[in-house]
Backbone as numpy.savetxt, mean C-alpha at the origin, in Angstrom:
# Nx Ny Nz CAx CAy CAz Cx Cy Cz
5.27 -21.19 2.14 4.69 -20.66 3.07 3.04 -20.61 3.26
2.90 -21.08 4.47 1.57 -20.69 5.09 0.33 -20.35 4.33
0.96 -18.76 4.48 0.02 -17.57 2.91 0.24 -17.36 1.75
0.62 -18.58 0.84 0.18 -18.63 -0.29 0.16 -19.86 -1.17
0.52 -20.72 -0.22 -0.36 -22.09 -0.76 -2.10 -21.93 -0.95
-2.33 -22.42 -2.18 -3.20 -21.50 -2.37 -4.23 -22.41 -2.51
-5.33 -22.12 -1.92 -6.76 -23.01 -1.67 -7.74 -22.76 -2.90
-7.92 -23.87 -3.35 -8.88 -23.41 -4.68 -9.95 -24.13 -4.46
-10.63 -24.30 -3.73 -11.83 -24.72 -3.37 -12.66 -23.14 -3.60
-13.66 -23.75 -4.79 -14.46 -22.20 -4.58 -14.16 -21.10 -5.36
-12.76 -21.00 -5.51 -11.79 -19.72 -5.06 -13.01 -18.79 -6.55
-13.30 -18.85 -7.00 -14.64 -17.86 -7.70 -15.56 -18.55 -8.48
-16.17 -18.76 -7.46 -17.81 -19.01 -7.48 -17.89 -17.80 -7.17
-19.25 -17.27 -7.63 -19.90 -16.14 -7.40 -20.44 -15.66 -6.39
-20.60 -14.26 -5.50 -21.09 -14.19 -4.59 -22.16 -13.84 -4.40
-23.04 -14.20 -3.15 -24.04 -14.53 -2.76 -24.50 -13.35 -1.93
-25.48 -12.70 -2.16 -25.88 -11.41 -0.89 -27.50 -11.76 -0.57
-27.30 -11.40 0.46 -28.49 -11.13 1.76 -29.84 -9.76 0.85
-30.22 -10.19 -0.06 -31.35 -9.46 -0.80 -31.89 -8.76 0.62
-31.97 -9.37 1.82 -33.14 -8.49 3.12 -32.13 -7.30 3.69
-30.82 -7.45 4.04 -29.66 -7.03 4.12 -29.89 -5.13 3.92
-30.06 -4.72 4.96 -31.01 -3.18 4.58 -29.25 -1.97 4.51
-28.21 -3.03 5.42 -26.67 -2.58 5.50 -26.46 -1.84 4.03
-25.30 -1.70 4.33 -24.47 -0.93 2.51 -24.37 -1.87 1.89
-24.64 -1.74 1.21 -24.77 -2.84 -0.04 -23.08 -3.11 -0.22
-22.04 -2.45 -0.12 -20.71 -2.47 -0.51 -20.18 -3.26 0.98
-20.24 -2.65 1.82 -20.27 -3.58 2.80 -20.62 -4.28 3.45
-21.62 -5.07 2.74 -21.86 -6.23 2.57 -21.06 -6.89 1.74
-21.31 -6.46 0.83 -19.97 -7.69 -0.58 -18.29 -7.58 -0.33
-18.33 -6.99 1.04 -16.60 -6.65 1.60 -16.55 -7.67 2.45
-18.08 -7.77 3.17 -18.13 -9.17 4.17 -17.61 -10.80 3.59
-19.04 -10.25 2.34 -18.87 -11.55 2.00 -17.99 -12.03 1.42
-16.77 -11.26 0.97 -15.34 -11.43 0.24 -14.52 -12.13 1.21
-14.45 -11.14 2.78 -13.61 -11.68 4.03 -14.16 -13.13 3.94
-15.98 -13.56 3.99 -16.44 -14.90 4.48 -15.67 -15.81 3.40
-15.40 -15.90 2.53 -15.20 -16.62 1.21 -13.44 -16.39 1.30
-12.26 -15.40 1.92 -11.32 -16.23 1.07 -10.21 -15.94 2.29
-11.27 -15.81 4.19 -11.09 -16.20 4.84 -9.30 -17.47 5.34
-9.86 -18.11 4.93 -8.13 -19.00 4.93 -7.83 -19.42 3.54
-7.65 -18.01 2.37 -6.93 -18.21 1.31 -5.92 -17.05 0.87
-5.04 -17.47 -0.05 -3.84 -17.04 0.10 -3.11 -15.84 -0.80
-2.69 -15.12 -0.11 -2.80 -13.87 -0.68 -2.62 -13.83 -2.42
-2.23 -14.36 -2.84 -2.00 -14.82 -4.37 -3.28 -15.28 -5.20
-3.90 -15.85 -4.60 -5.94 -16.22 -4.91 -6.31 -14.75 -4.30
-6.40 -14.18 -3.29 -7.22 -12.89 -2.73 -6.92 -11.93 -4.03
-5.28 -11.79 -4.71 -5.32 -10.87 -5.24 -5.66 -10.80 -6.52
-5.48 -12.10 -6.80 -6.05 -12.41 -8.68 -7.61 -12.48 -8.36
-8.69 -13.47 -7.43 -10.01 -12.61 -7.46 -10.12 -11.10 -7.37
-9.43 -10.33 -6.70 -10.04 -8.84 -6.45 -9.67 -8.92 -8.04
-8.71 -8.64 -8.89 -8.22 -8.31 -9.88 -9.32 -8.59 -11.15
-10.31 -10.00 -10.85 -10.90 -10.69 -11.90 -12.70 -10.27 -11.63
-12.43 -9.78 -10.26 -14.33 -9.53 -10.08 -14.45 -8.38 -10.71
-15.76 -8.65 -11.51 -16.76 -7.30 -12.54 -16.95 -6.49 -10.52
-17.29 -7.45 -10.07 -17.98 -6.57 -8.52 -16.82 -5.92 -7.48
-16.10 -6.07 -7.47 -14.78 -5.40 -6.55 -14.65 -4.13 -8.05
-14.30 -3.90 -8.93 -14.24 -2.93 -9.78 -12.69 -2.80 -10.58
-12.80 -1.65 -10.77 -11.45 -1.24 -11.33 -10.91 -0.82 -10.11
-9.32 -1.96 -10.10 -8.44 -1.52 -9.37 -6.73 -1.50 -9.33
-6.02 -0.07 -9.09 -5.71 -0.20 -8.96 -4.13 -0.42 -7.89
-2.58 -0.34 -7.78 -1.84 -0.70 -6.72 -0.78 0.02 -6.70
-1.19 0.32 -5.02 -0.35 1.46 -4.95 0.70 1.06 -4.15
2.28 1.74 -4.05 3.39 1.15 -3.75 4.17 2.34 -3.55
4.80 2.56 -2.50 5.86 3.42 -2.10 7.46 2.56 -2.85
7.55 1.36 -3.65 8.54 0.49 -3.64 9.77 1.11 -2.40
9.04 0.96 -1.02 10.04 0.72 0.19 10.64 -0.33 0.29
10.79 -0.64 1.65 11.67 -1.78 2.28 10.98 -3.57 2.00
9.57 -3.03 1.86 8.79 -4.67 1.59 7.89 -4.46 0.28
8.15 -3.49 -0.01 7.44 -3.16 -1.47 7.51 -4.31 -2.17
8.63 -4.93 -2.64 8.47 -5.85 -3.85 7.89 -7.09 -3.34
7.82 -7.78 -2.53 6.74 -8.85 -2.27 5.76 -8.66 -2.91
5.14 -7.50 -2.36 3.76 -6.92 -3.17 3.73 -7.07 -4.57
4.42 -6.65 -5.51 4.89 -6.12 -6.19 4.95 -7.70 -7.15
6.35 -8.36 -6.22 6.51 -9.68 -7.54 5.23 -10.46 -7.63
4.49 -10.74 -6.21 2.91 -11.26 -6.30 1.84 -10.91 -7.67
2.23 -9.02 -7.53 0.99 -8.87 -8.42 1.67 -9.50 -10.08
2.78 -8.99 -10.15 3.67 -9.54 -11.75 3.44 -10.59 -11.69
3.11 -11.52 -10.66 2.92 -13.07 -11.45 1.03 -13.24 -11.55
0.27 -12.09 -10.69 -1.33 -12.84 -11.73 -1.43 -11.75 -12.80
-0.76 -10.95 -13.06 -1.11 -9.37 -14.68 -0.62 -8.52 -14.24
1.15 -8.49 -14.77 2.15 -7.74 -15.29 1.22 -6.17 -15.51
0.01 -6.51 -16.08 -0.66 -5.02 -16.46 -1.43 -4.00 -15.53
-1.41 -4.46 -14.30 -2.05 -3.90 -13.31 -0.82 -2.59 -13.36
-2.38 -1.23 -12.95 -1.65 0.11 -12.94 -1.18 -0.26 -11.80
0.01 0.21 -11.40 0.99 0.39 -10.12 0.93 1.76 -10.00
0.56 2.40 -8.95 0.85 3.69 -8.69 1.72 4.24 -7.62
3.11 4.99 -8.20 3.96 5.18 -7.12 4.11 6.87 -7.56
3.52 7.07 -6.01 3.85 8.41 -5.77 5.39 9.19 -5.94
5.75 9.49 -6.39 7.16 10.76 -5.55 6.73 11.71 -5.61
7.12 12.03 -4.09 6.84 13.69 -3.90 7.60 14.66 -4.02
8.98 14.32 -5.02 9.77 15.03 -5.01 10.87 14.84 -4.46
11.07 14.57 -3.12 11.94 14.69 -2.29 12.13 12.67 -1.41
11.96 12.36 -2.33 12.54 10.74 -2.20 13.80 10.59 -1.59
14.39 9.92 -1.28 16.00 9.25 -1.65 16.20 8.60 -3.08
17.30 9.39 -3.80 17.61 8.72 -4.71 17.79 7.07 -4.65
18.36 6.82 -3.76 17.86 5.45 -3.79 16.36 4.82 -4.17
15.73 5.31 -3.60 13.95 4.71 -3.85 13.62 4.59 -5.65
14.62 5.95 -5.88 13.91 6.48 -7.34 14.97 5.42 -8.72
16.05 4.85 -7.54 16.50 3.98 -8.62 15.87 2.38 -8.82
15.61 2.35 -7.50 14.95 0.96 -6.83 13.63 0.87 -7.56
12.89 1.79 -7.82 11.60 1.96 -8.68 11.99 1.57 -10.52
12.87 2.03 -10.74 12.98 1.68 -11.88 13.66 0.33 -12.34
14.70 -0.14 -11.30 15.29 -1.48 -11.21 14.16 -2.58 -10.91
12.99 -2.26 -10.19 11.93 -3.69 -9.71 10.72 -3.41 -10.90
10.69 -1.80 -11.61 9.56 -2.04 -12.69 10.44 -2.69 -13.95
11.60 -3.01 -13.82 12.07 -3.59 -14.98 11.77 -5.15 -14.66
12.72 -5.14 -13.52 13.37 -7.10 -13.56 11.44 -7.04 -13.64
10.39 -6.74 -12.72 9.19 -7.27 -12.74 8.34 -7.19 -14.27
8.80 -6.92 -15.03 8.49 -6.63 -15.97 6.60 -5.47 -16.29
6.38 -5.27 -15.24 5.64 -4.15 -15.09 5.02 -3.24 -16.05
3.84 -3.79 -16.75 3.82 -3.28 -17.77 2.87 -1.85 -17.56
2.91 -1.18 -16.69 1.54 -0.21 -16.56 2.02 0.81 -15.05
3.11 0.95 -15.12 3.52 2.25 -14.16 3.52 3.59 -14.08
3.06 4.40 -12.81 2.21 5.21 -13.29 2.97 6.63 -11.84
3.69 7.60 -12.34 4.31 8.10 -11.37 3.47 9.25 -10.64
3.41 9.16 -9.80 2.35 10.84 -9.62 3.07 11.64 -8.92
2.50 13.02 -9.24 3.40 13.41 -8.54 2.23 15.28 -8.39
2.74 16.06 -7.35 1.63 17.15 -7.33 2.26 18.41 -8.86
1.25 19.19 -8.84 1.59 19.86 -9.85 2.50 21.12 -9.77
2.87 21.20 -10.72 3.87 22.34 -9.97 3.44 23.59 -9.69
2.17 23.86 -10.32 1.09 25.24 -10.04 1.02 24.51 -8.46
1.15 23.97 -8.26 -0.05 23.80 -6.54 1.42 23.76 -5.91
2.57 23.42 -5.85 3.79 23.70 -5.39 4.35 25.01 -5.13
4.38 25.30 -6.31 4.65 26.88 -6.32 3.73 27.81 -5.31
2.97 27.42 -5.34 1.63 28.10 -4.83 2.12 28.26 -3.20
2.30 26.89 -2.58 1.92 25.73 -1.50 3.73 25.82 -0.52
4.21 25.14 -1.55 5.55 25.34 -1.27 6.51 25.49 -2.28
6.77 26.84 -2.15 7.73 28.03 -3.34 9.26 27.40 -2.98
9.50 27.63 -1.86 11.14 27.45 -1.41 11.52 26.29 -0.50
10.40 24.53 -1.04 10.76 23.37 -0.45 11.25 23.53 0.73
10.45 24.71 1.90 10.95 24.23 3.12 9.48 23.36 3.59
8.50 23.38 3.49 7.08 23.11 3.96 7.38 22.24 4.87
8.04 21.21 4.83 8.43 19.67 5.37 8.98 20.37 7.13
9.41 21.18 6.93 10.36 21.76 8.47 9.21 22.68 9.16
8.23 23.37 8.46 7.46 23.56 9.35 5.79 22.82 9.80
5.85 22.03 8.47 4.28 21.41 9.05 4.22 20.58 8.16
4.97 19.42 9.25 5.02 17.54 8.03 4.04 17.13 7.91
2.73 17.41 8.34 1.28 17.23 7.82 0.92 17.21 6.60
1.08 19.26 6.47 0.64 19.37 5.97 1.77 19.32 4.00
3.38 18.94 4.42 3.93 18.65 3.46 3.38 17.39 3.01
3.32 16.52 3.80 2.70 14.64 3.14 1.15 15.31 2.37
0.07 16.33 2.87 -1.05 16.41 1.91 -0.95 16.54 0.70
0.87 18.03 1.01 0.40 18.29 -0.49 1.32 17.65 -1.99
2.60 16.79 -1.18 3.01 16.28 -2.25 2.41 14.81 -2.01
1.93 13.84 -1.65 1.46 12.93 -1.20 -0.08 12.66 -0.94
-0.80 12.94 -0.29 -1.96 12.13 0.06 -2.78 12.88 -1.14
-2.98 13.85 -1.94 -3.54 14.47 -2.20 -3.39 14.62 -3.89
-1.92 14.37 -4.28 -1.57 13.78 -5.72 -2.13 12.15 -6.05
-2.02 11.42 -4.40 -2.73 10.21 -4.80 -4.35 9.89 -4.81
-5.40 10.63 -4.06 -6.13 10.85 -4.55 -6.86 11.08 -5.84
-6.18 11.68 -5.55 -7.03 12.23 -6.89 -6.38 11.30 -8.45
-5.32 10.57 -8.01 -4.97 9.63 -9.12 -6.09 8.88 -9.43
-6.22 8.07 -8.12 -7.46 7.07 -7.77 -8.68 7.35 -8.10
-9.05 8.94 -8.82 -10.16 9.01 -8.52 -11.14 7.53 -9.91
-9.93 7.63 -10.35 -10.45 6.84 -11.69 -10.61 5.32 -11.60
-10.53 5.03 -10.24 -10.63 3.34 -9.89 -11.57 3.04 -9.07
-11.91 2.22 -8.79 -13.04 2.09 -7.94 -12.54 1.16 -5.90
-11.30 0.94 -6.33 -10.66 0.56 -5.08 -9.34 0.60 -5.96
-8.36 -0.54 -4.48 -6.93 -0.07 -4.20 -6.28 -1.12 -3.82
-4.87 -1.66 -3.91 -4.70 -2.50 -3.13 -3.80 -1.86 -2.57
-3.41 -2.25 -1.43 -1.95 -1.85 -0.60 -1.37 -2.98 -0.13
-0.70 -2.69 0.65 0.62 -4.16 1.57 0.11 -4.28 2.80
-0.20 -3.33 3.42 -0.53 -3.47 5.02 -1.04 -4.81 5.16
-0.38 -4.90 6.74 -0.46 -5.96 6.94 -0.70 -6.08 8.68
-1.04 -6.82 9.33 -1.48 -6.95 10.86 -0.62 -5.89 11.86
0.30 -7.21 11.79 2.27 -6.90 12.10 2.44 -5.34 12.60
1.82 -4.39 11.31 2.85 -2.94 11.75 1.91 -2.41 12.68
1.50 -2.08 13.41 0.72 -1.42 14.40 -0.26 -2.05 14.77
-0.94 -1.81 16.42 -1.35 -2.08 16.80 -3.34 -1.47 16.32
-2.92 -0.45 15.38 -4.24 -0.22 14.76 -4.24 -0.98 13.53
-3.75 -2.35 13.23 -4.14 -2.99 11.68 -4.39 -4.23 12.52
-4.28 -4.26 14.10 -4.54 -5.77 14.40 -5.93 -6.79 13.80
-7.02 -5.82 13.50 -7.88 -6.95 12.73 -7.78 -6.68 11.21
-7.37 -6.08 10.88 -7.09 -5.82 8.82 -7.63 -7.20 8.86
-8.20 -6.83 7.72 -8.97 -7.71 6.76 -8.57 -7.52 4.77
-8.17 -8.99 4.66 -8.19 -8.84 3.16 -9.27 -7.34 2.55
-10.37 -7.81 2.42 -11.01 -6.38 1.61 -11.77 -6.09 2.90
-11.91 -4.15 2.44 -12.12 -3.08 3.57 -13.15 -2.27 2.56
-13.98 -1.42 3.77 -14.50 -0.01 2.95 -13.83 0.86 2.92
-13.65 1.62 1.89 -12.58 3.31 2.08 -14.11 4.10 2.39
-14.44 4.53 3.54 -15.93 4.80 4.17 -16.08 6.14 3.12
-14.82 6.94 3.24 -14.55 8.42 2.94 -14.90 8.65 1.46
-14.27 7.43 0.43 -14.57 7.72 -0.96 -14.96 6.33 -1.51
-15.56 5.36 -0.84 -16.41 4.65 -1.16 -15.50 3.19 -1.83
-14.19 3.26 -1.81 -13.57 2.36 -1.92 -13.39 1.57 -1.66
-13.26 0.43 -2.30 -12.26 -0.99 -1.98 -11.28 -1.03 -1.87
-10.35 -0.85 -0.10 -9.30 -1.72 -0.40 -8.79 -2.75 -0.12
-7.92 -3.69 -1.17 -7.69 -4.84 -1.00 -6.38 -5.02 -0.26
-5.81 -5.95 0.85 -4.65 -5.94 1.51 -4.25 -7.66 1.52
-4.29 -7.41 0.42 -3.29 -9.76 0.44 -2.57 -10.07 1.30
-1.58 -9.36 1.38 -0.83 -9.43 2.75 -1.30 -8.92 4.26
-2.48 -9.55 4.66 -2.97 -8.52 5.57 -2.32 -9.48 7.18
-2.47 -10.91 6.57 -1.93 -12.24 7.79 -0.09 -12.36 7.59
0.39 -11.81 6.94 1.03 -12.56 6.45 2.27 -11.51 8.13
3.50 -12.87 8.51 4.16 -11.99 9.53 5.58 -11.92 9.16
6.18 -11.19 9.86 7.63 -10.77 9.53 8.44 -11.54 8.66
8.20 -13.09 9.14 9.18 -13.70 8.78 8.49 -14.67 7.54
7.13 -14.08 7.61 6.89 -14.94 5.76 7.46 -13.80 4.70
7.73 -12.43 5.13 8.51 -11.46 4.01 9.44 -12.00 4.35
10.51 -11.90 4.92 11.50 -12.46 4.75 11.83 -13.86 4.12
10.77 -14.94 4.35 11.08 -15.66 3.67 11.35 -16.02 2.07
9.70 -15.12 1.92 9.34 -15.01 0.32 10.45 -14.01 -0.68
11.18 -13.09 -0.10 12.34 -12.20 -0.21 12.85 -13.33 -0.83
13.26 -14.44 0.10 15.30 -15.05 0.15 14.52 -16.06 -0.96
13.09 -17.18 -0.89 13.23 -18.32 -1.50 12.93 -17.25 -2.76
12.44 -16.54 -3.27 12.18 -15.67 -4.95 13.13 -14.77 -5.28
14.42 -14.50 -4.26 15.96 -13.81 -5.01 15.98 -12.24 -4.93
14.65 -11.92 -4.46 14.04 -10.70 -4.83 14.96 -9.55 -4.07
15.47 -8.23 -4.80 16.21 -7.11 -4.60 15.61 -6.45 -3.26
16.77 -6.33 -2.02 15.97 -5.14 -1.24 16.44 -3.60 -1.54
15.78 -3.10 -1.23 15.68 -1.76 -0.87 17.17 -1.20 -0.38
18.64 -1.24 -1.51 19.47 -0.58 -1.02 19.78 0.12 0.05
18.62 0.83 0.66 18.83 1.78 2.20 18.69 0.57 3.30
17.67 -0.32 2.76 17.94 -1.59 4.24 19.58 -1.82 4.90
20.13 -2.50 4.14 21.30 -2.53 4.76 22.54 -1.40 5.29
21.61 0.22 5.24 22.37 1.09 6.13 21.57 1.73 6.77
20.65 0.62 7.18 20.27 0.72 8.68 18.40 1.97 8.38
17.66 1.33 7.35 16.53 2.18 7.46 15.81 1.25 6.83
15.10 0.29 7.78 14.11 -0.29 8.30 12.51 -0.06 7.12
12.10 1.35 7.72 11.14 2.13 6.91 11.74 3.55 6.59
11.23 3.72 4.87 11.53 4.49 4.54 10.80 5.18 3.21
10.69 6.70 3.73 9.70 7.89 3.12 10.63 8.58 2.17
10.16 9.73 2.60 11.34 10.93 2.09 12.33 11.30 2.50
13.23 11.55 1.95 14.18 11.96 2.74 14.57 13.07 4.14
14.18 13.95 3.29 14.64 14.98 5.36 13.90 14.32 6.19
12.21 13.56 5.83 11.68 13.18 6.97 12.09 11.69 7.52
13.45 10.90 7.33 13.95 9.64 7.32 15.11 9.85 7.89
14.90 8.82 8.94 16.72 8.91 9.74 16.85 7.12 9.87
18.37 6.92 10.23 18.71 5.34 10.05 17.90 4.99 11.60
17.59 3.87 11.29 17.28 3.25 12.79 18.28 2.54 14.02
18.31 2.43 15.25 19.56 1.86 15.59 19.18 0.38 16.50
20.06 -0.38 16.32 19.13 -1.74 17.10 18.74 -1.96 18.34
17.48 -2.47 18.53 16.63 -2.33 19.27 14.77 -1.59 19.08
15.54 -0.26 18.33 14.59 0.70 17.75 13.53 0.19 17.22
12.41 0.81 17.70 10.85 0.34 16.44 11.32 0.69 15.01
11.08 -0.01 13.95 11.74 -0.03 12.65 11.21 1.20 12.24
9.79 1.61 12.71 9.05 3.29 12.48 9.72 5.02 12.91
10.99 4.26 13.97 11.14 5.53 14.59 12.39 6.06 14.09
12.50 5.73 12.85 13.48 6.65 11.76 12.35 7.74 11.29
11.18 7.55 11.20 10.22 8.25 10.34 9.77 9.44 11.08
10.05 10.71 10.54 9.75 11.79 11.44 10.18 12.07 12.77
11.21 11.52 12.75 12.22 11.27 14.48 11.52 12.82 14.80
11.41 12.70 16.11 11.56 13.31 17.20 10.71 14.17 16.86
8.92 13.74 15.71 8.33 14.55 16.29 7.06 13.70 16.92
5.69 14.17 16.42 4.25 13.38 17.35 4.04 13.16 16.24
4.45 12.21 15.23 4.32 12.03 14.45 4.72 10.56 13.30
4.02 9.59 12.76 4.26 8.62 12.38 4.06 7.84 11.38
2.44 8.39 10.92 2.31 8.10 9.55 1.91 9.21 8.35
1.92 9.12 7.24 1.59 9.97 6.64 0.50 10.18 5.62
-0.34 9.77 6.10 -1.78 9.87 6.52 -2.82 9.78 4.86
-2.65 8.40 4.37 -3.59 8.47 3.11 -4.30 7.52 2.94
-4.45 7.00 3.71 -5.71 6.77 4.45 -6.87 7.32 5.09
-8.42 6.71 5.13 -9.47 7.42 5.44 -10.55 6.32 6.05
-10.82 6.44 7.06 -11.79 5.91 8.20 -13.16 7.07 8.23
-13.93 6.27 8.44 -15.25 7.32 9.46 -15.23 8.90 9.06
-14.91 8.84 7.05 -14.39 10.07 6.55 -13.64 11.20 7.29
-12.53 10.72 8.12 -11.44 11.20 8.01 -10.57 10.82 7.67
-9.21 11.49 6.92 -8.22 10.79 6.92 -7.45 10.33 8.30
-6.18 9.70 8.31 -6.15 9.22 9.37 -4.70 8.26 9.02
-3.38 8.45 10.19 -2.21 8.26 9.91 -2.07 6.85 10.35
-2.11 6.06 8.35 -1.71 4.87 8.71 -0.58 4.81 7.73
0.44 5.04 8.03 1.23 5.18 6.95 1.43 3.42 5.64
1.99 3.38 4.89 2.30 2.53 3.79 3.03 2.15 2.83
3.66 1.11 3.80 5.32 0.42 3.42 4.95 -0.53 2.73
4.03 -0.21 1.59 3.73 -1.40 0.33 4.60 -1.20 -0.56
């Protein structure tokens, strides 16, 4: 596929910086990285990010959802010891939990980290497990956003499975970006992949799909807030159906949490 054909020229040449740049040096570095790897493959970008000391310590964040296996497979080929963070909201489908175990074993992922909200916090903010019925944003924050941000404190950046085709807000998504609020680098190796690239990669590598995909779930979140999608509907229409909410909110832009869900 075009996005996984490695361009080897200058793949690991040190980046030179403009010493006169008055801008944020982290943003300058990200601009340089994007310029250098503009025409490179997902594998090359991922491999570079993991080896570049300037990028820092990275973790891969995965929901083990409908398309997650693609990024996880790429990561396993590059480095099976990469930290993989999986947020267990304790409201996920049983199929998702089983799929996580299956993929971790099949891909020989050596550094799986299961992230959960603390029992103390859950007891204080959602003692009866019904917060999602009253305030889905608060539930996502409690069970996903805050635990993940806490887990990421030990890292300089994180790897996501976001792609340009997933939403209009991602139309200009680059391989590297700065998370302004936290000062971390986000790495998006699959940013330029199209839906047909994802499908072809899974078929060519004989990768197992999430079992719920065959049952009409093209986008998979927590069980209480995810429903099947009918033919012709938007793939994410089954998430928080009937509510003015489309994303879980684990990304930051301009110092604010924004709804850009990760199906990674």
